[in-house]
Every structure is written in structure tokens, then in C-alpha cells.
VMD Tcl script that draws the C-alpha trace (Angstrom):
set ca {
  {-34.82 -16.08 8.06}
  {-37.95 -15.99 5.70}
  {-39.25 -18.86 3.59}
  {-37.91 -17.12 0.31}
  {-34.29 -16.00 1.50}
  {-34.34 -19.74 2.91}
  {-35.30 -21.03 -0.60}
  {-32.50 -18.81 -1.98}
  {-29.75 -20.55 0.12}
  {-31.24 -23.88 -0.67}
  {-30.61 -23.02 -4.42}
  {-27.13 -21.92 -3.84}
  {-25.99 -24.80 -1.79}
  {-25.95 -22.72 1.46}
  {-28.37 -23.33 3.45}
  {-26.34 -25.93 6.07}
  {-23.51 -23.41 6.65}
  {-26.07 -20.42 6.51}
  {-28.61 -21.64 8.70}
  {-27.13 -23.91 11.06}
  {-24.15 -23.48 13.37}
  {-21.76 -26.13 14.12}
  {-20.53 -26.95 17.93}
  {-17.09 -28.22 17.27}
  {-14.69 -30.38 19.06}
  {-12.47 -30.19 21.40}
  {-12.82 -26.19 22.00}
  {-15.68 -26.27 24.64}
  {-16.62 -22.88 24.92}
  {-19.12 -23.06 28.04}
  {-17.32 -25.88 29.08}
  {-14.02 -24.97 31.15}
  {-12.34 -28.11 32.41}
  {-9.51 -25.68 33.98}
  {-11.81 -23.88 36.16}
  {-14.77 -26.74 36.43}
  {-17.27 -24.09 35.57}
  {-19.62 -26.79 33.71}
  {-22.89 -25.09 32.60}
  {-23.89 -28.13 30.34}
  {-22.90 -31.74 29.40}
  {-21.76 -32.28 25.50}
  {-23.55 -35.87 26.24}
  {-25.80 -37.30 28.61}
  {-26.26 -41.13 29.01}
  {-29.06 -42.21 31.16}
  {-30.43 -45.33 32.52}
  {-32.60 -47.23 34.36}
  {-36.24 -45.14 34.22}
  {-38.94 -44.32 31.63}
  {-38.17 -42.59 28.31}
  {-39.94 -39.30 29.21}
  {-38.42 -39.30 32.89}
  {-35.27 -39.96 31.49}
  {-35.31 -37.25 28.70}
  {-36.45 -34.91 31.79}
  {-32.95 -35.58 32.97}
  {-31.08 -36.07 30.64}
  {-31.91 -32.51 28.61}
  {-31.34 -30.61 31.76}
  {-27.59 -32.29 31.85}
  {-27.13 -30.60 28.32}
  {-28.52 -27.43 29.21}
  {-32.35 -27.49 29.28}
  {-34.68 -27.56 26.26}
  {-34.69 -23.50 26.15}
  {-30.81 -23.78 24.56}
  {-32.41 -25.06 21.67}
  {-36.22 -23.85 21.01}
  {-36.62 -20.27 21.50}
  {-39.91 -18.26 22.00}
  {-42.28 -18.66 18.64}
  {-39.79 -21.28 17.34}
  {-40.82 -23.66 14.33}
  {-39.67 -26.96 15.60}
  {-39.53 -30.04 13.95}
  {-39.37 -33.67 15.60}
  {-38.11 -36.36 13.72}
  {-38.75 -40.15 15.15}
  {-38.57 -43.11 13.51}
  {-41.79 -43.72 12.21}
  {-40.46 -46.07 9.77}
  {-42.64 -49.46 10.17}
  {-46.10 -50.68 10.72}
  {-45.55 -52.37 14.25}
  {-46.08 -51.91 18.17}
  {-44.12 -50.03 20.36}
  {-42.84 -53.24 21.69}
  {-41.52 -54.69 18.37}
  {-38.95 -51.18 18.83}
  {-38.90 -50.81 15.25}
  {-39.80 -47.55 16.02}
  {-39.37 -44.81 18.28}
  {-40.87 -44.80 21.18}
  {-44.35 -42.69 21.55}
  {-43.79 -41.53 25.36}
  {-40.60 -40.00 24.45}
  {-41.72 -38.47 21.34}
  {-44.77 -36.91 23.48}
  {-42.52 -35.64 26.30}
  {-40.34 -33.44 23.79}
  {-43.16 -32.13 22.58}
  {-44.24 -30.83 25.81}
  {-41.14 -29.43 26.91}
  {-40.64 -27.65 23.41}
  {-44.49 -26.12 24.17}
  {-42.91 -25.19 27.80}
  {-39.77 -23.53 26.36}
  {-42.27 -21.37 24.20}
  {-42.33 -23.23 21.06}
  {-44.80 -21.49 18.37}
  {-45.70 -24.95 16.20}
  {-44.22 -28.61 16.94}
  {-44.15 -30.31 13.50}
  {-43.92 -34.22 13.53}
  {-43.12 -36.73 10.99}
  {-41.01 -39.37 8.94}
  {-41.23 -40.45 5.55}
  {-42.19 -44.01 6.12}
  {-41.44 -47.59 4.68}
  {-44.78 -48.98 5.20}
  {-47.84 -47.35 4.88}
  {-47.57 -44.17 6.35}
  {-51.36 -44.19 8.16}
  {-50.37 -47.38 9.44}
  {-47.22 -46.47 10.61}
  {-48.47 -43.39 12.58}
  {-51.50 -45.09 14.20}
  {-49.71 -48.42 14.99}
  {-46.61 -46.96 16.26}
  {-48.34 -45.16 18.81}
  {-46.85 -41.90 17.87}
  {-50.29 -40.52 16.56}
  {-51.80 -40.85 19.58}
  {-48.78 -39.41 21.60}
  {-48.31 -36.31 19.31}
  {-52.19 -35.52 19.25}
  {-52.40 -35.55 23.00}
  {-49.18 -33.23 23.00}
  {-51.29 -31.02 20.99}
  {-48.29 -30.86 18.24}
  {-49.02 -31.17 14.30}
  {-48.56 -34.55 12.67}
  {-47.69 -34.33 8.74}
  {-47.25 -36.92 6.31}
  {-44.24 -37.04 4.49}
  {-45.41 -39.87 1.74}
  {-45.90 -37.20 -1.69}
  {-42.82 -36.07 -3.65}
  {-44.40 -32.43 -3.52}
  {-43.47 -32.05 0.11}
  {-39.90 -32.35 -0.68}
  {-37.71 -29.58 -2.34}
  {-34.09 -30.03 -4.26}
  {-30.89 -29.28 -2.29}
  {-27.39 -29.03 -2.88}
  {-25.20 -31.21 -0.63}
  {-21.65 -29.05 -0.93}
  {-19.79 -31.80 1.07}
  {-20.77 -34.60 -0.08}
  {-18.71 -37.27 -1.84}
  {-20.87 -39.38 -3.22}
  {-24.29 -37.87 -2.47}
  {-23.91 -34.62 -4.61}
  {-28.22 -33.52 -3.70}
  {-31.30 -34.92 -2.22}
  {-34.80 -33.87 -2.28}
  {-35.57 -32.40 1.45}
  {-39.10 -32.44 3.24}
  {-40.16 -28.77 3.61}
  {-40.43 -28.44 6.95}
  {-36.68 -29.39 7.83}
  {-35.76 -26.50 5.07}
  {-38.09 -23.90 6.85}
  {-37.85 -24.86 11.06}
  {-35.97 -23.14 13.37}
  {-35.19 -26.19 15.24}
  {-34.53 -29.57 14.51}
  {-34.48 -32.25 16.89}
  {-33.73 -35.83 16.05}
  {-34.97 -38.92 17.58}
  {-34.16 -42.29 16.15}
  {-34.58 -45.59 18.06}
  {-31.02 -47.57 18.45}
  {-32.07 -50.70 16.83}
  {-29.91 -53.11 14.40}
  {-30.10 -52.94 10.64}
  {-29.17 -55.38 7.88}
  {-27.73 -53.01 5.35}
  {-26.14 -50.21 7.38}
  {-25.51 -52.09 10.61}
  {-27.33 -49.90 12.89}
  {-29.70 -47.30 12.93}
  {-28.82 -44.29 15.28}
  {-28.56 -40.76 14.86}
  {-27.35 -40.62 11.32}
  {-29.28 -43.27 9.29}
  {-32.36 -41.39 10.62}
  {-32.34 -38.44 8.39}
  {-32.80 -40.89 5.71}
  {-36.19 -40.25 6.72}
  {-36.50 -36.62 5.69}
  {-35.52 -37.42 2.08}
  {-37.65 -38.42 -0.69}
  {-35.47 -40.77 -2.68}
  {-33.47 -43.44 -0.37}
  {-32.94 -46.05 -2.82}
  {-30.14 -44.04 -4.36}
  {-28.13 -44.17 -1.35}
  {-28.54 -48.21 -0.94}
  {-26.92 -48.23 -4.77}
  {-24.22 -45.92 -4.24}
  {-22.22 -46.69 -0.78}
  {-24.98 -46.69 1.64}
  {-22.21 -45.53 4.41}
  {-21.12 -42.64 2.45}
  {-24.11 -41.29 1.50}
  {-25.61 -41.25 5.24}
  {-22.60 -39.65 6.06}
  {-22.48 -36.97 3.22}
  {-26.18 -36.10 4.03}
  {-25.13 -35.55 7.42}
  {-23.09 -32.73 6.44}
  {-25.73 -31.19 5.06}
  {-28.06 -30.41 7.95}
  {-26.65 -31.14 11.43}
  {-29.61 -31.55 13.67}
  {-29.60 -28.94 16.79}
  {-29.75 -31.95 18.98}
  {-30.17 -35.98 18.80}
  {-31.93 -37.68 21.26}
  {-31.47 -41.75 21.13}
  {-34.18 -43.88 22.22}
  {-32.85 -47.33 23.41}
  {-35.43 -48.28 25.93}
  {-35.94 -51.21 23.90}
  {-33.42 -51.95 21.67}
  {-33.82 -54.64 18.31}
  {-31.09 -56.47 18.38}
  {-31.45 -58.44 15.20}
  {-33.89 -58.67 12.16}
  {-33.58 -54.73 11.79}
  {-35.00 -52.39 10.85}
  {-38.19 -53.71 11.30}
  {-37.96 -57.16 13.11}
  {-39.96 -60.06 13.45}
  {-41.42 -60.19 16.90}
  {-40.72 -59.25 20.44}
  {-38.28 -62.00 20.74}
  {-35.84 -59.61 18.70}
  {-36.04 -57.08 21.64}
  {-33.87 -56.29 24.75}
  {-35.05 -53.93 27.24}
  {-31.93 -51.40 28.07}
  {-33.73 -48.57 29.08}
  {-31.34 -46.37 28.35}
  {-31.09 -42.76 26.46}
  {-28.37 -40.56 24.96}
  {-28.82 -36.72 24.44}
  {-26.33 -34.61 22.22}
  {-25.86 -31.96 19.93}
  {-22.49 -34.12 18.29}
  {-24.49 -36.80 16.37}
  {-21.39 -38.28 15.70}
  {-20.72 -38.73 19.55}
  {-24.55 -40.08 19.89}
  {-23.67 -42.75 17.58}
  {-20.54 -43.80 18.68}
  {-22.33 -43.91 22.37}
  {-25.12 -45.61 21.05}
  {-23.10 -48.24 19.23}
  {-21.28 -49.08 22.41}
  {-24.29 -49.50 24.26}
  {-25.24 -51.77 21.32}
  {-22.40 -53.75 21.66}
  {-20.96 -53.49 18.44}
  {-17.35 -52.70 16.77}
  {-17.27 -49.14 15.32}
  {-15.70 -50.67 12.63}
  {-19.07 -52.23 11.43}
  {-20.99 -48.95 11.50}
  {-19.07 -47.10 8.90}
  {-20.53 -44.12 8.41}
  {-19.89 -42.95 12.08}
  {-15.69 -43.23 11.16}
  {-16.64 -41.37 7.56}
  {-18.42 -38.82 9.05}
  {-15.90 -37.96 11.31}
  {-13.34 -37.87 9.07}
  {-15.62 -35.12 7.47}
  {-15.26 -33.38 11.00}
  {-19.40 -33.51 11.34}
  {-18.30 -34.88 14.84}
  {-16.13 -37.16 17.23}
  {-16.23 -40.71 17.90}
  {-13.61 -40.19 20.53}
  {-15.85 -39.92 23.60}
  {-12.83 -38.87 25.80}
  {-13.06 -35.53 24.37}
  {-16.07 -34.81 25.82}
  {-17.99 -33.74 28.76}
  {-20.37 -36.50 29.63}
  {-22.89 -36.78 32.50}
  {-23.76 -40.27 33.23}
  {-27.20 -40.43 35.15}
  {-28.46 -43.87 36.48}
  {-32.45 -43.54 37.65}
}
mol new
graphics top color blue
foreach p $ca { graphics top sphere $p radius 0.5 }
foreach p [lrange $ca 0 end-1] q [lrange $ca 1 end] { graphics top cylinder $p $q radius 0.2 }
display resetview
């Protein structure tokens, strides 16, 4: 779809349904439980390795990167780069994971790969001190800013209850593949930051969300543009004082990673890994009630991998 047509869809409020096919539940079109002819899993949970090598194993379990990235595709990778903090603090996505995802995309034949976040701290310092700037440049991707309102376009959120519209970064509206790469961590207002919460980094005005039922707004916005793939970084996990943390004392080393096309299932699995009651992460239940995915992991085919 060219840029002009995308913008027409955006104005009409149809961009999500027109551009992004939804993989539903529990009907598994390529996973036939009766015949056991399993081509790929709905979700992969891996632990025990380094971030890049875990991604190598986990992405194959969910069908390989070529399932998501086609030749000459325009790919956007959205890590959490919100904070001016070193990787050991686990406030941001692990740079080794970001680099490896970029490499996989290019190996699949991607035309352009972009990485960005609308940061909370100064974007230059966040990009540099998180280690993600170097990781992106070393892998030949394009690191772009999200710090000016002119990068964002007004869109409607047709399924939204509290959030009816938002300004979304233009790259998200024009990309062929959207890969969401949150870091799992504690959050003072939302209980946890995972996949759905990470989408706040692709919009301009986040203050409205905090003033108007944060959990509902998180779920509402997820309905606008479900990522093609969610990759949860749980290598180092901030267990308290999130979302920025205070020191490395806040961090537990879990050496884990979760990958799924279902952002609700990915967030559910990550919350279980964190050890929190799902009722405390209200946006998960709200998103499920909106039929954006499932928190019932028993409905899914899951690959559990130990390195």
C-alpha cells in the first residue's frame, strides 16, 4: 500500500483492519493438534542463553523471521529506549537483542529497518547510554528520533473506549512489518511494562492516558495496530522502582525471552515469569475482553526451550 492510500485509511479510521491481519484464537490454521503437523508454535518461551542466541532459537520456533519480513520490506523495530540508563539497569531493551533482530530482518531481505522510541529522558542520551544507538549502527539499521510532534499523524482508534484518537509516529503507519521489543519490568502506574505498555512509545501525547484510565487506554490503543511480532526481553528484569529504576540492585537476572504474534499472550507469559497476579495488570484482561488476544495459554501451542 502506498503512502497516499495509507493516509486515506488513517483518516477514515480503517488503517488497523485494512493493513494488519489478526491471527485469532483458538483456531490454529497451521497448527493442527489432531494431526500433530506443527509447522510453528504460537508462542516461544526460552531461557538460559544470551539475548541474541535466544532470539536465534525462539524465532525459528514461531516460524522464522521470513514469516514476518518479506523481501524489500520496510521494517520498524520498537524497543524500549525510554530512559537514560546503562543496559545493566534493565530500564531499556537489551541492545544485543535489538542488534540480532535487525540482522535477522536484513537476512530475510528487508529493504530498510528503522528503530526508534519516543523517550521519556533526553532522546540523545537515551539512545547513546542504553547501548542501542551503537547496536543499531553496527547492524546498519536506521536510528530515527521520536522527539518532535511533526513526526506524528492524527489517527482514529475505532475500537477505543476511553482513547478515541492518538498521534502516531509516521513510521508505524507506513511500515510493512512492525516488531515490538519491550523489556519486562516493574511500573509504578501500570504494574508492569511489557508489550502493550511499550506501544506508548509510538504515540505523541501520553499524558492523556495517565489521566484517563491508563489500563483502558493501553488496551484501546493496542486495538489500533497489533504488532506483527512481540519479542519480550526478560534477560535482566527490573523488579522494583520502575519504570526507570534506581540502581542495579533493582534488577534480577532471568536470562529469558518470550516471542509471540499474540501480544496479549506474550504479556501474560511475561507477567507469569515476573511472578505477579494477572489481576494486577488490568490492561491484559481488558485487552482479552476486547478480543485482541488470549491470556489462556492452554489454548496455544507453546515451545519451551532451555539453552
